[in-house]
N, C-alpha and C positions, 0 to 999 in steps of 0.2 A: 303518544298517548293523548286521549281527549281530556278536555278540562273536567268533565264530569268524573272520569276515573280518578284523576288527581285529587279532586275535592273529596270523593268518597274515601280514598285511602288516607288522605290527610285527616279526615274526621276520625277515622279509626285510631290513628296515632294520637290525636289530641284527646280522645276519650281516655286513653291510658294515662296520658300526661296529667290530665285534670285530677285523676284519682291518686296517682302516685306522687306527682310533683317533679319527677325527673325521669329521663329515659336516655340510655346511650344510643348513639346513632347506629352502631353495630356491635354486637356481642352474641356469640353463639350459645352462651350458657344462660342468659337471662333475656327477658323481653327487650327488644330494641326496635328502632324505627325500621331497620332492614327486615327483621323477622315478622313484624306486624304487616308490612306491605307485601312481603313475599308469601306470607301465610304459613311460614315454618322457619326454624333456624337455618342460617346459611353459613356454612363453614368456608373459610378463606374469602377471597375477593367476591363481592356481589356483582361486579361489573358484567361478568359473563352470564349471570342468572337471567332466565326469561323475563323476570320482573325488573331487571337492572335499570332500564330507562324510566320506569315508573318510580322506582326508588330514588333515582336522581332528581326527578321533577318534584316529588314530595319533599325531599330534603331541601331543595332550593326554595320551595314555597314556605316551609316551616321556619327556615332560617330568617326570613323576613317578616315573620308573624310578630306583631307587637306584644303578644302574651308570652313569647318564648325568647330565651337567650341560649346561645351555644357557647360552652366553655369546655376546656380539657379537664375533665373531672373524674369520670368513672374509669378507674384503671388507667388514667392518662389518656383516655379516648374522648373524642368530641361527644358532648352530652347536652341534650336539650333540658333546660331548667325552666319550670313554669314560674310566672311572675310572682306567685305568692311566696316563693322561696328566695326571691331576689334579695330582700333585706338580710337574711341569714347569710347568703352567699357573699354579699358585699362586706359584711362584718368579718367574715373569714379572710376575704381577699385583702382587706386593709389592716389585718391584725399584726403583721410583721412577726409572725410566730417563728419559733426556732427552726421548724422544718422548712420554712420559706427562705430564711436568711442564711442558714448554714451552708457553707461552701459556695456562696454566691461570689463570683470573681469581681475584680475591680471594675471592669468594663460594664458588666451587667448592672452593678450598683450605681455607677455613674449614669447609665442610661435610665434606670428607674428614677433617680433623683431628678434628672432633666425632664422626663415625661411628666412627672408630677409638678415640677416647678413651672413649666411653661403652660400647664393647664389648658392644653389644646389637643386636637386630634393629630395623630402621626400616621405615617405609612411606613412600609418596609424599605423605602428608598433611602439609601445611605446618606446621612447628613454630611455636608462638606467638611465640617469640623470634628467629625467623630474620630477618636484616636486610633481606631482599628480599621481594617478594610471591610468590604461588604460581607465577607464570610463571617468575620468576628461579630459584626453588627447583627446579622440575622441569627447567629448562634445565641447572642445575648438576649434578643427578643424572644426566641423560643424558650430559653431558660426561664425568663420572667413569666412567660405564659404558662409553662408547666407548673410553676409554683403559685399560680393564681395571683401574682403580684400586679398584673396588668390584664386588660381585656384585648383580644384580637379577633378580627373576623375577616373573611375573604370577601373582597368586593371586586366588581368589574370596573375597569378604568375606561375612559373614553376611547382608548385604542382597542378595546375588546380584551385586553389582557387581564389577568388576575393580580391583585395586589393585596397586601395585608394591611388592614386599617387597625390602628392601635389607639387605645384610650386608657387613661388612668381611671381608677374606680371613682374618684371624685367627679370627674367630668361626666362619666357614664351615669352615675347616680343622679346628678343634677339634671341631665338631659332626659332621663327616663322618669324623673320624679319618684325615685325609689325611696321609701321611708327608711330612716335610720333604725337599725335593729337595736332595741333598747336593753337587751340582756347581754350576758357574757359571750365570749367567743366559744366557750364550751357548750353553751346552750345552742348557739348557731350550728356548731358541728353536729349536735344531737338532732337538730331539725333535719339536716341533710341525711343523717344515718337512718332516721325513722322513715324518711321518704324512700330510701333504698330498700328497707324492709317491706314497705307497702308494695313496691314493685316486684320484689323477689324475696318472699319470706324464707328465712334461713340463710340469706346471704351474710357473709362475714365482712363487716365494715373495714377491718384492717387490710383486707385484700382489695378494697374498692377505692377508698379515699386517701389522698396523700398524707393528711394529718394523722389518720389512724395507722397507716403503714409505718410512719415515723415513730409513733408511740409503741407499736408492736415490736419494732426493731430494737428499741431501747429497753423493752421488757419482754424477753422471749417467753416468759411464763404465760403471757396473754395470748399466745398463738394457739 
């Protein structure tokens, strides 16, 4: 794909992001990066779609965009979040809410404490002194990532392979100069839920965000 085609497709995606504030990479039910680039919803894997190569290149370009952050958010899927929502997102990530901590095993808790204590970037390479093996280490990383307790992103190593880069919210907030969210965690959650409604009016937050799903499970009358 030519640079011009990638730039035009990226512009279309960013136009939606500036309006809504967030956008899942892929979702067949609501607007997503994949559907915007492809021109229509895509069911199943997009790799075999005629626009698959363009989708990949746009995704790569936007993941390195300084206005955007990718986190596992919308239904547990990788989601682009615009800079203006970063303070609210960081407030949620650092909240240590019940839905984040419930059921967190000892290895994941130890890893979280260590990442925050060492106050530096990590990768998914197994530390020599980690009490579990590589499988347990990566499982703990993914569990923390799914709970928004840490930030991860895929990076290319010097060997050409992919690795997972890991940061605490404190390190990331400092490096990106993200302002502290001055209101409550509930207000931060509302900011993300309002963004979801701007993207897809009628969407039900309890089906989208992990904190809302947790509250819905605790109170079935809210479903």
